[in-house]
C-alpha positions in Angstrom: -19.2 180.1 -13.7 -20.1 178.1 -10.6 -19.2 174.9 -8.7 -21.7 173.1 -6.7 -22.9 170.0 -5.0 -25.4 167.3 -6.0 -27.1 165.3 -3.5 -27.7 161.8 -4.8 -30.5 159.4 -3.9 -28.3 157.6 -1.6 -27.3 160.9 0.2 -23.6 161.3 -1.4 -22.6 164.7 -1.9 -20.9 164.9 -5.7 -18.9 168.2 -6.5 -19.0 169.3 -9.8 -18.0 172.2 -11.9 -20.5 174.0 -14.3 -19.0 176.7 -16.6 -20.2 178.4 -19.4 -23.5 179.5 -21.4 -26.3 177.7 -20.1 -27.7 177.3 -23.6 -24.6 176.0 -25.2 -24.1 172.4 -26.2 -22.7 170.4 -22.8 -19.4 168.9 -23.0 -19.0 166.6 -19.8 -15.6 165.5 -18.6 -15.1 162.1 -16.7 -11.8 161.7 -14.8 -9.7 158.8 -14.2 -8.4 156.7 -11.1 -7.7 158.2 -8.5 -8.0 161.7 -9.6 -10.8 164.4 -9.8 -12.4 166.7 -12.1 -9.0 169.0 -11.6 -7.6 166.7 -14.1 -9.6 168.2 -17.0 -8.4 171.8 -16.0 -6.9 172.3 -19.6 -9.5 170.8 -21.8 -12.1 172.5 -19.9 -10.6 176.0 -20.2 -10.2 175.2 -23.8 -13.6 174.0 -24.8 -15.2 176.9 -22.7 -13.1 179.3 -24.8 -14.7 177.6 -28.0 -18.2 178.5 -26.7 -19.1 175.3 -25.0 -20.9 174.6 -21.7 -18.2 172.5 -19.7 -19.1 170.2 -16.9 -16.9 167.8 -14.6 -17.8 166.0 -11.5 -15.5 164.3 -8.7 -16.4 160.6 -8.9 -17.8 159.6 -5.4 -14.9 158.7 -3.0 -12.8 161.3 -5.1 -11.8 164.7 -4.8 -14.3 166.9 -3.1 -17.0 164.5 -3.2 -18.0 162.4 -0.2 -15.6 159.9 0.8 -18.0 156.8 0.4 -17.3 153.5 1.6 -20.1 151.9 -0.4 -21.2 152.2 -3.8 -17.8 152.4 -5.7 -18.5 150.3 -8.6 -19.7 151.2 -12.2 -23.2 150.8 -11.9 -23.4 153.2 -9.0 -20.9 155.8 -11.0 -23.0 155.6 -13.8 -26.3 156.2 -11.9 -24.6 159.4 -10.4 -23.8 161.0 -13.7 -27.3 159.8 -14.7 -28.7 162.3 -11.6 -26.5 164.8 -12.6 -27.4 164.9 -16.1 -31.1 165.0 -14.9 -30.4 167.8 -12.4 -28.6 170.1 -15.0 -31.0 169.0 -17.8 -28.3 168.1 -20.0 -29.8 167.4 -23.8 -27.4 166.5 -26.8 -24.3 166.3 -24.7 -20.5 165.2 -25.5 -19.5 162.8 -22.8 -15.4 162.6 -22.5 -13.9 160.1 -20.3 -10.1 159.3 -19.5 -9.2 155.7 -18.4 -11.6 154.8 -15.7 -13.7 157.7 -16.7 -13.8 156.0 -19.9 -15.7 153.1 -18.6 -18.1 155.3 -16.4 -18.9 157.2 -20.1 -19.6 153.8 -21.6 -21.8 152.4 -19.0 -23.7 155.5 -18.7 -24.1 156.2 -22.7 -25.3 152.7 -22.9 -28.1 153.4 -20.5 -28.7 157.0 -21.1 -32.2 158.7 -21.6 -32.8 159.4 -25.3 -31.9 162.9 -26.2 -29.2 163.1 -23.3 -26.1 162.3 -25.2 -25.0 163.2 -28.8 -21.5 161.5 -28.8 -19.0 159.9 -26.6 -14.8 159.9 -26.4 -13.2 157.5 -24.7 -9.4 158.2 -24.0 -7.0 156.0 -22.8 -10.0 154.1 -21.8 -10.6 150.5 -20.0 -13.3 148.9 -21.8 -13.8 146.5 -23.0 -12.4 144.8 -19.9 -8.8 144.8 -18.5 -8.7 141.7 -16.3 -7.6 138.2 -17.7 -10.6 135.9 -17.7 -11.4 132.7 -19.6 -13.4 135.0 -22.3 -10.5 137.5 -22.2 -7.3 135.6 -22.0 -4.8 138.4 -22.9 -6.1 140.6 -20.2 -4.1 141.5 -17.4 -3.7 138.9 -14.6 -5.4 139.8 -11.3 -2.1 139.7 -9.4 -1.3 142.7 -11.2 -4.1 144.5 -9.8 -3.6 143.1 -6.3 -0.3 144.6 -6.6 -2.2 148.2 -6.9 -4.1 147.4 -3.7 -1.4 146.3 -1.6 0.8 149.2 -2.6 -2.1 151.7 -2.0 -2.9 149.7 1.6 0.9 150.0 2.6 1.7 153.4 1.5 -0.6 155.3 -0.6 1.3 158.4 -0.6 4.4 156.7 -1.9 2.6 154.6 -4.2 0.9 158.0 -5.9 4.4 159.7 -6.4 5.6 156.4 -8.1 2.6 156.2 -10.4 2.8 159.8 -11.7 6.6 160.0 -11.7 6.5 156.9 -13.9 4.1 155.2 -16.1 1.1 157.1 -16.1 2.8 160.1 -17.8 5.7 157.9 -19.5 8.0 160.0 -17.3 10.0 156.5 -17.0 10.7 156.6 -20.8 14.4 157.7 -22.3 14.3 161.3 -23.2 11.0 162.2 -21.5 10.4 165.9 -20.7 9.6 165.4 -17.0 6.8 167.8 -15.6 7.3 168.1 -11.7 4.2 170.0 -11.8 2.1 167.2 -13.4 3.6 164.7 -10.9 2.6 166.8 -7.8 -0.9 167.6 -8.9 -1.4 164.0 -9.9 -0.7 163.5 -6.3 -2.8 166.2 -4.9 -5.7 164.9 -6.7 -5.1 161.4 -5.5 -4.5 162.1 -1.9 -7.6 164.4 -1.8 -9.9 161.4 -2.4 -10.9 158.6 0.0 -8.5 155.3 0.3 -11.5 153.1 0.7 -13.2 154.4 -2.3 -9.9 154.5 -4.3 -9.3 150.7 -3.1 -12.6 149.7 -4.2 -12.3 151.6 -7.7 -9.4 149.2 -8.9 -11.7 146.4 -8.9 -14.3 148.5 -10.7 -11.7 149.9 -13.5 -10.2 146.4 -14.0 -12.9 143.6 -13.5 -15.9 145.3 -14.9 -16.7 144.0 -18.3 -18.3 146.5 -20.7 -19.1 144.4 -23.7 -22.5 144.6 -23.7 -22.4 148.3 -22.8 -20.4 148.9 -25.9 -22.7 146.9 -28.3 -25.6 148.9 -27.0 -24.2 152.4 -27.8 -25.6 153.9 -31.3 -24.3 157.5 -30.9 -20.9 158.0 -32.7 -17.9 157.1 -30.5 -14.2 158.5 -30.7 -11.5 156.4 -29.1 -8.3 158.2 -28.8 -5.2 156.1 -27.2 -1.6 156.4 -26.9 0.4 153.7 -28.5 2.8 153.8 -25.3 0.1 153.5 -22.7 1.7 151.6 -20.2 -1.4 151.8 -17.5 -4.1 150.8 -20.1 -2.4 148.9 -22.9 -3.8 149.7 -26.2 -4.3 146.1 -27.6 -6.4 144.9 -24.7 -8.3 147.8 -24.6 -9.0 150.5 -27.5 -8.3 147.7 -30.3 -10.9 145.7 -29.1 -13.5 148.1 -28.0 -13.8 149.5 -31.6 -14.8 146.4 -33.0 -17.8 146.2 -30.7 -19.2 149.6 -31.2 -21.7 150.3 -34.2 -20.3 153.4 -34.9 -16.9 153.8 -33.4 -13.7 155.4 -34.9 -10.1 154.8 -33.3 -7.3 157.1 -33.3 -3.8 156.2 -32.1 -0.8 158.2 -31.1 2.6 156.8 -31.5 4.9 157.1 -28.6 2.3 158.8 -26.3 1.5 157.7 -22.7 -1.6 157.3 -20.7 -1.6 160.6 -19.4 -1.6 162.2 -22.6 -4.2 164.7 -22.2 -1.9 166.4 -19.8 1.4 165.8 -21.6 0.1 166.7 -25.1 -3.1 168.7 -24.6 -2.6 170.9 -27.7 -2.6 167.6 -29.8 -5.4 165.6 -28.2 -7.7 169.1 -27.8 -7.6 169.7 -31.5 -8.6 166.1 -32.2 -11.5 166.5 -29.6 -12.7 169.7 -31.1 -12.8 168.4 -34.5 -14.7 165.2 -33.5 -17.2 167.5 -31.1 -17.9 170.0 -34.2 -18.1 167.6 -36.8 
């Protein structure tokens, strides 16, 4: 097992984990905003136990990667992934992205070199586009995301407590089984990253249009989405995205939240493993 840094062409140091047999099929995990590769601890240990090589990186500006003030947008995020895949010589990999990471996977896979990618999974992911536009009239208004930016700038520490304690894991729902550990770990990951990069990333996850990327992807794609996702509503994301994919399958989970990978890992891991193995 190892953890390392990749220095990208623009000089940014990207932290990544690379565990397991180097000759095993790679499963690559892409985290959501404003977190880090640590958000995948459960899934990485699970797939490692199943014999896979597991890889996850901290997106630039997040976690232990450099706190960049530029390049905090989807084209650069995808280019960073391409550099990592080349540096590690990843072939026939399965790329799994949650939330913003699902956008990163979509853009990367649409542009990836032949042979690099076998399959992709989008979990609670942002594509095709979250923002309300003329072409996307049922999206969320820009004022909604402006509220995110204002809260981050005013008091990032409190904002991250509020997000994790409420909508992200569905802990604001009646009868929810609240985990203080998950809240604290979300806050820890968020505060480890850079405020400027995380501020910029709000535009990246809300305003990027992945329509053409989805249309360009030819490998099998599994979309998993909680029906009670309060962060990335299913009707404006997965239910639209699956129609744009040439080889997409959507599975939804009644009552499950945006952060279902952490609240219900046994349920989600079993479905991930089945798709990766099939």
